[in-house]
N, CA, C and O atoms as a Tripos MOL2 file, in Angstrom:
@<TRIPOS>MOLECULE
protein
  224   223    56     0     0
PROTEIN
NO_CHARGES

@<TRIPOS>ATOM
      1 N           0.8880   -1.0750    0.2790 N.3       1 MET1
      2 CA         -0.0920   -0.2690    0.0580 C.3       1 MET1
      3 C           1.0000    1.0860    0.2290 C.2       1 MET1
      4 O           1.9540    1.1640    1.0030 O.2       1 MET1
      5 N           0.4160    2.3180   -0.9700 N.am      2 PHE2
      6 CA          1.2520    3.3090   -0.8640 C.3       2 PHE2
      7 C           0.8220    4.3170   -0.2490 C.2       2 PHE2
      8 O          -0.3710    4.4240   -0.5340 O.2       2 PHE2
      9 N           1.3050    5.5520    0.8120 N.am      3 ARG3
     10 CA          0.4780    6.5400    1.2420 C.3       3 ARG3
     11 C           0.7680    7.8500    0.5450 C.2       3 ARG3
     12 O           1.8590    8.2910    0.9080 O.2       3 ARG3
     13 N           0.2390    8.5080   -0.2100 N.am      4 TRP4
     14 CA          0.1530    9.9050   -0.7510 C.3       4 TRP4
     15 C           0.0860   10.7670   -0.3030 C.2       4 TRP4
     16 O          -0.9930   11.0360    0.2240 O.2       4 TRP4
     17 N           1.1660   11.7160   -0.2320 N.am      5 GLY5
     18 CA          0.9370   13.1640    0.3060 C.3       5 GLY5
     19 C           1.3050   14.0640   -1.2710 C.2       5 GLY5
     20 O           2.1610   13.8260   -2.1230 O.2       5 GLY5
     21 N           0.2000   15.2170   -1.1860 N.am      6 VAL6
     22 CA         -0.0500   15.8910   -1.8550 C.3       6 VAL6
     23 C           0.1910   17.1440   -1.8230 C.2       6 VAL6
     24 O          -0.4820   17.8580   -1.0790 O.2       6 VAL6
     25 N           1.4310   17.8000   -2.8040 N.am      7 LEU7
     26 CA          1.4770   19.4890   -2.4020 C.3       7 LEU7
     27 C           0.9170   20.2600   -2.9280 C.2       7 LEU7
     28 O           1.5360   21.2910   -2.6670 O.2       7 LEU7
     29 N           0.0800   20.5150   -3.5610 N.am      8 SER8
     30 CA         -0.6820   21.3610   -4.2050 C.3       8 SER8
     31 C          -2.3840   20.7480   -4.2170 C.2       8 SER8
     32 O          -2.8880   19.6960   -3.8260 O.2       8 SER8
     33 N          -2.9220   21.9590   -4.8590 N.am      9 THR9
     34 CA         -4.2750   21.7770   -5.0250 C.3       9 THR9
     35 C          -4.8520   22.8000   -6.4290 C.2       9 THR9
     36 O          -5.7930   23.5940   -6.4280 O.2       9 THR9
     37 N          -4.0910   22.5080   -7.3490 N.am     10 ALA10
     38 CA         -3.7820   22.9120   -8.9640 C.3      10 ALA10
     39 C          -4.7840   21.9170   -9.5540 C.2      10 ALA10
     40 O          -5.1480   20.8580   -9.0430 O.2      10 ALA10
     41 N          -5.1580   22.4380  -10.7040 N.am     11 LYS11
     42 CA         -6.4670   21.8750  -11.5300 C.3      11 LYS11
     43 C          -5.7490   20.4280  -12.0660 C.2      11 LYS11
     44 O          -6.4990   19.5530  -12.4990 O.2      11 LYS11
     45 N          -4.3900   20.2140  -12.0320 N.am     12 ILE12
     46 CA         -4.1580   18.6580  -12.3380 C.3      12 ILE12
     47 C          -3.7640   17.7280  -11.5250 C.2      12 ILE12
     48 O          -3.4720   16.5730  -11.8350 O.2      12 ILE12
     49 N          -3.7450   18.3090  -10.2500 N.am     13 GLY13
     50 CA         -3.7230   17.4410   -8.9520 C.3      13 GLY13
     51 C          -5.5840   16.9280   -8.9840 C.2      13 GLY13
     52 O          -5.9710   15.7630   -8.8920 O.2      13 GLY13
     53 N          -6.3550   17.9830   -9.1160 N.am     14 ARG14
     54 CA         -7.5910   17.8630   -8.8620 C.3      14 ARG14
     55 C          -8.3040   16.8120   -9.8180 C.2      14 ARG14
     56 O          -8.9720   15.8500   -9.4400 O.2      14 ARG14
     57 N          -8.0480   17.1630  -11.0620 N.am     15 GLU15
     58 CA         -8.4820   16.5460  -12.1640 C.3      15 GLU15
     59 C          -7.9000   15.1150  -12.6550 C.2      15 GLU15
     60 O          -8.6840   14.2590  -13.0670 O.2      15 GLU15
     61 N          -6.2960   14.8430  -12.5930 N.am     16 GLN16
     62 CA         -5.7590   13.9930  -12.6960 C.3      16 GLN16
     63 C          -5.2870   12.7930  -11.6650 C.2      16 GLN16
     64 O          -5.5640   11.5950  -11.6020 O.2      16 GLN16
     65 N          -4.4400   13.6740  -10.8820 N.am     17 LEU17
     66 CA         -3.4380   13.1570  -10.1490 C.3      17 LEU17
     67 C          -4.7590   12.0410   -9.0070 C.2      17 LEU17
     68 O          -5.1000   10.8580   -9.0130 O.2      17 LEU17
     69 N          -5.0890   13.1580   -8.2490 N.am     18 LEU18
     70 CA         -5.3010   12.3510   -6.7360 C.3      18 LEU18
     71 C          -7.3750   11.4340   -7.3950 C.2      18 LEU18
     72 O          -8.0810   10.7550   -6.6500 O.2      18 LEU18
     73 N          -7.6470   11.7300   -8.5780 N.am     19 PRO19
     74 CA         -8.3560   10.7130   -9.0760 C.3      19 PRO19
     75 C          -7.9860    9.3140   -9.3140 C.2      19 PRO19
     76 O          -8.6220    8.2870   -9.0790 O.2      19 PRO19
     77 N          -6.7580    9.4980   -9.8600 N.am     20 ALA20
     78 CA         -5.5950    8.2020  -10.0920 C.3      20 ALA20
     79 C          -5.5690    7.6180   -8.6640 C.2      20 ALA20
     80 O          -5.8070    6.4110   -8.6020 O.2      20 ALA20
     81 N          -5.3330    8.2320   -7.5650 N.am     21 ILE21
     82 CA         -4.7520    7.4310   -6.8610 C.3      21 ILE21
     83 C          -5.8950    7.1420   -6.0110 C.2      21 ILE21
     84 O          -5.6940    6.2220   -5.2190 O.2      21 ILE21
     85 N          -6.8710    7.6060   -5.9750 N.am     22 VAL22
     86 CA         -8.2380    7.0820   -5.1260 C.3      22 VAL22
     87 C          -8.4620    5.7400   -5.7050 C.2      22 VAL22
     88 O          -8.4800    4.7830   -4.9320 O.2      22 VAL22
     89 N          -8.6220    5.5690   -6.8730 N.am     23 ASP23
     90 CA         -9.0550    5.0260   -7.9920 C.3      23 ASP23
     91 C          -7.9630    3.7460   -8.2680 C.2      23 ASP23
     92 O          -8.2470    2.8580   -9.0710 O.2      23 ASP23
     93 N          -6.7180    3.7550   -7.5310 N.am     24 SER24
     94 CA         -5.8460    2.6460   -7.6060 C.3      24 SER24
     95 C          -6.1670    1.4280   -6.7860 C.2      24 SER24
     96 O          -7.0700    1.4910   -5.9520 O.2      24 SER24
     97 N          -5.4830    0.3210   -6.9740 N.am     25 GLU25
     98 CA         -5.9970   -0.3320   -5.8320 C.3      25 GLU25
     99 C          -4.9720   -0.7640   -4.9260 C.2      25 GLU25
    100 O          -5.0130   -1.7660   -4.2120 O.2      25 GLU25
    101 N          -3.9040    0.2130   -5.0320 N.am     26 ASN26
    102 CA         -2.8170    0.3000   -3.9040 C.3      26 ASN26
    103 C          -2.3230    1.6380   -3.6790 C.2      26 ASN26
    104 O          -1.1280    1.9070   -3.5520 O.2      26 ASN26
    105 N          -3.3920    2.5780   -3.6280 N.am     27 GLY27
    106 CA         -2.5620    3.8010   -3.0720 C.3      27 GLY27
    107 C          -3.8500    4.1960   -2.3890 C.2      27 GLY27
    108 O          -4.9900    3.8820   -2.7300 O.2      27 GLY27
    109 N          -3.4620    4.9580   -1.3390 N.am     28 VAL28
    110 CA         -4.4360    6.2290   -0.5800 C.3      28 VAL28
    111 C          -3.6840    7.0800   -0.3170 C.2      28 VAL28
    112 O          -2.4640    7.0310   -0.1600 O.2      28 VAL28
    113 N          -4.8280    8.4370   -0.2170 N.am     29 LEU29
    114 CA         -4.3930    9.6720   -0.1760 C.3      29 LEU29
    115 C          -4.2600    9.7600    1.2180 C.2      29 LEU29
    116 O          -5.3130    9.4970    1.7980 O.2      29 LEU29
    117 N          -3.1520   10.0910    2.0740 N.am     30 SER30
    118 CA         -3.0540   10.5590    3.2450 C.3      30 SER30
    119 C          -2.9820   11.9650    3.6640 C.2      30 SER30
    120 O          -3.4090   12.2010    4.7940 O.2      30 SER30
    121 N          -2.4750   13.0520    2.8960 N.am     31 ALA31
    122 CA         -2.3700   14.1420    2.8950 C.3      31 ALA31
    123 C          -2.1590   14.7690    2.0340 C.2      31 ALA31
    124 O          -1.5630   14.2270    1.1030 O.2      31 ALA31
    125 N          -2.5940   16.4390    1.8890 N.am     32 ILE32
    126 CA         -2.6110   16.9040    0.8160 C.3      32 ILE32
    127 C          -2.2980   18.9390    1.6030 C.2      32 ILE32
    128 O          -2.7870   19.5030    2.5820 O.2      32 ILE32
    129 N          -1.4530   19.3260    0.7170 N.am     33 ALA33
    130 CA         -1.2160   20.3410    1.5770 C.3      33 ALA33
    131 C          -1.1670   21.8680    0.3800 C.2      33 ALA33
    132 O          -0.4900   21.6650   -0.6280 O.2      33 ALA33
    133 N          -1.7000   22.9980    0.4690 N.am     34 SER34
    134 CA         -1.8040   23.9150    0.2100 C.3      34 SER34
    135 C          -1.7290   25.0400    1.0640 C.2      34 SER34
    136 O          -1.9980   25.0580    2.2650 O.2      34 SER34
    137 N          -1.1300   26.4900   -0.0310 N.am     35 ARG35
    138 CA         -1.1440   27.2850    1.0000 C.3      35 ARG35
    139 C          -2.4120   28.1970    1.3820 C.2      35 ARG35
    140 O          -2.2970   29.3320    1.8440 O.2      35 ARG35
    141 N          -3.3190   27.7210    1.1940 N.am     36 ASP36
    142 CA         -4.4890   28.2240    1.6940 C.3      36 ASP36
    143 C          -5.3040   26.7280    2.3380 C.2      36 ASP36
    144 O          -5.6310   25.7520    1.6630 O.2      36 ASP36
    145 N          -5.4160   26.8380    3.2050 N.am     37 LEU37
    146 CA         -5.8680   25.3250    4.3660 C.3      37 LEU37
    147 C          -7.1960   25.4910    3.9710 C.2      37 LEU37
    148 O          -7.7020   24.3700    4.0340 O.2      37 LEU37
    149 N          -7.9830   26.2630    3.6140 N.am     38 SER38
    150 CA         -9.3270   26.1290    3.1680 C.3      38 SER38
    151 C          -9.6720   25.1820    2.1170 C.2      38 SER38
    152 O         -10.5380   24.3080    2.1480 O.2      38 SER38
    153 N          -8.5610   25.6020    0.8350 N.am     39 LYS39
    154 CA         -8.3570   24.5700   -0.1280 C.3      39 LYS39
    155 C          -8.3210   23.3240   -0.1530 C.2      39 LYS39
    156 O          -9.1190   22.5070   -0.6130 O.2      39 LYS39
    157 N          -6.9500   23.1580    0.5820 N.am     40 ALA40
    158 CA         -6.7530   21.9500    1.1330 C.3      40 ALA40
    159 C          -7.6450   20.7330    2.3460 C.2      40 ALA40
    160 O          -7.5730   19.5510    2.6830 O.2      40 ALA40
    161 N          -8.5240   22.0760    2.6790 N.am     41 LYS41
    162 CA         -9.4780   20.7280    3.3930 C.3      41 LYS41
    163 C         -10.7120   20.6360    2.6780 C.2      41 LYS41
    164 O         -11.4560   19.8440    3.2570 O.2      41 LYS41
    165 N         -11.1490   21.0520    1.8080 N.am     42 ALA42
    166 CA        -12.1060   21.3940    0.8190 C.3      42 ALA42
    167 C         -11.7260   19.7900    0.0300 C.2      42 ALA42
    168 O         -12.4570   18.8010    0.0820 O.2      42 ALA42
    169 N         -10.8320   19.8510   -0.4470 N.am     43 LEU43
    170 CA         -9.6260   18.5550   -1.5880 C.3      43 LEU43
    171 C          -9.9810   17.4290   -0.7470 C.2      43 LEU43
    172 O         -10.6410   16.4510   -1.0950 O.2      43 LEU43
    173 N          -9.2960   17.7440    0.8130 N.am     44 GLY44
    174 CA         -9.3420   16.0690    1.1670 C.3      44 GLY44
    175 C         -10.4230   15.7090    1.4390 C.2      44 GLY44
    176 O         -10.5750   14.4870    1.4540 O.2      44 GLY44
    177 N         -11.4320   16.4370    1.7140 N.am     45 GLU45
    178 CA        -12.6340   16.0460    2.0090 C.3      45 GLU45
    179 C         -12.9830   15.0100    1.1560 C.2      45 GLU45
    180 O         -13.3110   13.8500    1.4060 O.2      45 GLU45
    181 N         -12.8270   15.7730   -0.1770 N.am     46 ARG46
    182 CA        -13.3070   15.2240   -1.5060 C.3      46 ARG46
    183 C         -13.1740   14.0890   -1.7430 C.2      46 ARG46
    184 O         -14.0600   13.2420   -1.8540 O.2      46 ARG46
    185 N         -11.5650   13.9140   -1.8850 N.am     47 PHE47
    186 CA        -10.9320   12.8430   -2.2200 C.3      47 PHE47
    187 C         -10.4760   11.8030   -0.8380 C.2      47 PHE47
    188 O          -9.6250   10.9150   -0.9010 O.2      47 PHE47
    189 N         -11.1600   12.1200    0.2080 N.am     48 GLY48
    190 CA        -10.7540   11.1390    1.4800 C.3      48 GLY48
    191 C          -9.4340   11.2500    2.2520 C.2      48 GLY48
    192 O          -9.1010   10.4220    3.1000 O.2      48 GLY48
    193 N          -8.6830   12.3440    1.9040 N.am     49 ALA49
    194 CA         -7.2450   12.8110    2.5940 C.3      49 ALA49
    195 C          -7.7560   12.4700    4.3990 C.2      49 ALA49
    196 O          -8.7560   12.5820    5.1080 O.2      49 ALA49
    197 N          -6.6330   12.1030    4.4750 N.am     50 ARG50
    198 CA         -6.6900   11.8240    6.4850 C.3      50 ARG50
    199 C          -6.2550   13.2550    6.7990 C.2      50 ARG50
    200 O          -6.9830   13.8610    7.5850 O.2      50 ARG50
    201 N          -5.0090   14.0010    6.2340 N.am     51 HIS51
    202 CA         -4.7830   15.3530    6.7230 C.3      51 HIS51
    203 C          -5.0310   16.6250    6.1740 C.2      51 HIS51
    204 O          -6.0010   16.4200    5.4440 O.2      51 HIS51
    205 N          -4.8190   17.4790    6.1130 N.am     52 ALA52
    206 CA         -4.9280   18.9370    5.3140 C.3      52 ALA52
    207 C          -4.0460   19.5200    5.9610 C.2      52 ALA52
    208 O          -4.0930   19.4350    7.1890 O.2      52 ALA52
    209 N          -3.0180   20.2600    5.3440 N.am     53 PHE53
    210 CA         -2.0180   20.9320    5.9450 C.3      53 PHE53
    211 C          -2.2500   23.0680    5.2690 C.2      53 PHE53
    212 O          -2.7560   23.1910    4.1530 O.2      53 PHE53
    213 N          -1.9770   23.9760    5.7900 N.am     54 GLY54
    214 CA         -2.5300   25.1130    5.0680 C.3      54 GLY54
    215 C          -1.0170   25.3550    4.8010 C.2      54 GLY54
    216 O          -1.0270   26.5220    4.4100 O.2      54 GLY54
    217 N           0.3960   24.9020    4.7800 N.am     55 SER55
    218 CA          1.6600   25.3840    4.4890 C.3      55 SER55
    219 C           2.2790   23.8020    3.6470 C.2      55 SER55
    220 O           1.7990   22.6690    3.6380 O.2      55 SER55
    221 N           3.5810   24.3980    2.9780 N.am     56 TYR56
    222 CA          4.2570   23.3450    2.4700 C.3      56 TYR56
    223 C           5.7280   23.2200    3.5060 C.2      56 TYR56
    224 O           6.5610   22.3390    3.2910 O.2      56 TYR56
@<TRIPOS>BOND
     1     1     2 1
     2     2     3 1
     3     3     4 2
     4     3     5 am
     5     5     6 1
     6     6     7 1
     7     7     8 2
     8     7     9 am
     9     9    10 1
    10    10    11 1
    11    11    12 2
    12    11    13 am
    13    13    14 1
    14    14    15 1
    15    15    16 2
    16    15    17 am
    17    17    18 1
    18    18    19 1
    19    19    20 2
    20    19    21 am
    21    21    22 1
    22    22    23 1
    23    23    24 2
    24    23    25 am
    25    25    26 1
    26    26    27 1
    27    27    28 2
    28    27    29 am
    29    29    30 1
    30    30    31 1
    31    31    32 2
    32    31    33 am
    33    33    34 1
    34    34    35 1
    35    35    36 2
    36    35    37 am
    37    37    38 1
    38    38    39 1
    39    39    40 2
    40    39    41 am
    41    41    42 1
    42    42    43 1
    43    43    44 2
    44    43    45 am
    45    45    46 1
    46    46    47 1
    47    47    48 2
    48    47    49 am
    49    49    50 1
    50    50    51 1
    51    51    52 2
    52    51    53 am
    53    53    54 1
    54    54    55 1
    55    55    56 2
    56    55    57 am
    57    57    58 1
    58    58    59 1
    59    59    60 2
    60    59    61 am
    61    61    62 1
    62    62    63 1
    63    63    64 2
    64    63    65 am
    65    65    66 1
    66    66    67 1
    67    67    68 2
    68    67    69 am
    69    69    70 1
    70    70    71 1
    71    71    72 2
    72    71    73 am
    73    73    74 1
    74    74    75 1
    75    75    76 2
    76    75    77 am
    77    77    78 1
    78    78    79 1
    79    79    80 2
    80    79    81 am
    81    81    82 1
    82    82    83 1
    83    83    84 2
    84    83    85 am
    85    85    86 1
    86    86    87 1
    87    87    88 2
    88    87    89 am
    89    89    90 1
    90    90    91 1
    91    91    92 2
    92    91    93 am
    93    93    94 1
    94    94    95 1
    95    95    96 2
    96    95    97 am
    97    97    98 1
    98    98    99 1
    99    99   100 2
   100    99   101 am
   101   101   102 1
   102   102   103 1
   103   103   104 2
   104   103   105 am
   105   105   106 1
   106   106   107 1
   107   107   108 2
   108   107   109 am
   109   109   110 1
   110   110   111 1
   111   111   112 2
   112   111   113 am
   113   113   114 1
   114   114   115 1
   115   115   116 2
   116   115   117 am
   117   117   118 1
   118   118   119 1
   119   119   120 2
   120   119   121 am
   121   121   122 1
   122   122   123 1
   123   123   124 2
   124   123   125 am
   125   125   126 1
   126   126   127 1
   127   127   128 2
   128   127   129 am
   129   129   130 1
   130   130   131 1
   131   131   132 2
   132   131   133 am
   133   133   134 1
   134   134   135 1
   135   135   136 2
   136   135   137 am
   137   137   138 1
   138   138   139 1
   139   139   140 2
   140   139   141 am
   141   141   142 1
   142   142   143 1
   143   143   144 2
   144   143   145 am
   145   145   146 1
   146   146   147 1
   147   147   148 2
   148   147   149 am
   149   149   150 1
   150   150   151 1
   151   151   152 2
   152   151   153 am
   153   153   154 1
   154   154   155 1
   155   155   156 2
   156   155   157 am
   157   157   158 1
   158   158   159 1
   159   159   160 2
   160   159   161 am
   161   161   162 1
   162   162   163 1
   163   163   164 2
   164   163   165 am
   165   165   166 1
   166   166   167 1
   167   167   168 2
   168   167   169 am
   169   169   170 1
   170   170   171 1
   171   171   172 2
   172   171   173 am
   173   173   174 1
   174   174   175 1
   175   175   176 2
   176   175   177 am
   177   177   178 1
   178   178   179 1
   179   179   180 2
   180   179   181 am
   181   181   182 1
   182   182   183 1
   183   183   184 2
   184   183   185 am
   185   185   186 1
   186   186   187 1
   187   187   188 2
   188   187   189 am
   189   189   190 1
   190   190   191 1
   191   191   192 2
   192   191   193 am
   193   193   194 1
   194   194   195 1
   195   195   196 2
   196   195   197 am
   197   197   198 1
   198   198   199 1
   199   199   200 2
   200   199   201 am
   201   201   202 1
   202   202   203 1
   203   203   204 2
   204   203   205 am
   205   205   206 1
   206   206   207 1
   207   207   208 2
   208   207   209 am
   209   209   210 1
   210   210   211 1
   211   211   212 2
   212   211   213 am
   213   213   214 1
   214   214   215 1
   215   215   216 2
   216   215   217 am
   217   217   218 1
   218   218   219 1
   219   219   220 2
   220   219   221 am
   221   221   222 1
   222   222   223 1
   223   223   224 2
@<TRIPOS>SUBSTRUCTURE
     1 MET1         2 RESIDUE 1 A MET
     2 PHE2         6 RESIDUE 1 A PHE
     3 ARG3        10 RESIDUE 1 A ARG
     4 TRP4        14 RESIDUE 1 A TRP
     5 GLY5        18 RESIDUE 1 A GLY
     6 VAL6        22 RESIDUE 1 A VAL
     7 LEU7        26 RESIDUE 1 A LEU
     8 SER8        30 RESIDUE 1 A SER
     9 THR9        34 RESIDUE 1 A THR
    10 ALA10       38 RESIDUE 1 A ALA
    11 LYS11       42 RESIDUE 1 A LYS
    12 ILE12       46 RESIDUE 1 A ILE
    13 GLY13       50 RESIDUE 1 A GLY
    14 ARG14       54 RESIDUE 1 A ARG
    15 GLU15       58 RESIDUE 1 A GLU
    16 GLN16       62 RESIDUE 1 A GLN
    17 LEU17       66 RESIDUE 1 A LEU
    18 LEU18       70 RESIDUE 1 A LEU
    19 PRO19       74 RESIDUE 1 A PRO
    20 ALA20       78 RESIDUE 1 A ALA
    21 ILE21       82 RESIDUE 1 A ILE
    22 VAL22       86 RESIDUE 1 A VAL
    23 ASP23       90 RESIDUE 1 A ASP
    24 SER24       94 RESIDUE 1 A SER
    25 GLU25       98 RESIDUE 1 A GLU
    26 ASN26      102 RESIDUE 1 A ASN
    27 GLY27      106 RESIDUE 1 A GLY
    28 VAL28      110 RESIDUE 1 A VAL
    29 LEU29      114 RESIDUE 1 A LEU
    30 SER30      118 RESIDUE 1 A SER
    31 ALA31      122 RESIDUE 1 A ALA
    32 ILE32      126 RESIDUE 1 A ILE
    33 ALA33      130 RESIDUE 1 A ALA
    34 SER34      134 RESIDUE 1 A SER
    35 ARG35      138 RESIDUE 1 A ARG
    36 ASP36      142 RESIDUE 1 A ASP
    37 LEU37      146 RESIDUE 1 A LEU
    38 SER38      150 RESIDUE 1 A SER
    39 LYS39      154 RESIDUE 1 A LYS
    40 ALA40      158 RESIDUE 1 A ALA
    41 LYS41      162 RESIDUE 1 A LYS
    42 ALA42      166 RESIDUE 1 A ALA
    43 LEU43      170 RESIDUE 1 A LEU
    44 GLY44      174 RESIDUE 1 A GLY
    45 GLU45      178 RESIDUE 1 A GLU
    46 ARG46      182 RESIDUE 1 A ARG
    47 PHE47      186 RESIDUE 1 A PHE
    48 GLY48      190 RESIDUE 1 A GLY
    49 ALA49      194 RESIDUE 1 A ALA
    50 ARG50      198 RESIDUE 1 A ARG
    51 HIS51      202 RESIDUE 1 A HIS
    52 ALA52      206 RESIDUE 1 A ALA
    53 PHE53      210 RESIDUE 1 A PHE
    54 GLY54      214 RESIDUE 1 A GLY
    55 SER55      218 RESIDUE 1 A SER
    56 TYR56      222 RESIDUE 1 A TYR
């Protein structure tokens, strides 16, 4: 099992990377970070991240 941490809430992550992680059989989204904590929390809730951070 791979635990992923993503350091962005940019479009490429929202539309390509995060859906691929969620759909994979051996990956889980562990954390997401953004300069804006509210964006990290929102995207984390959407994709099931265990942690959200407002800085890198």
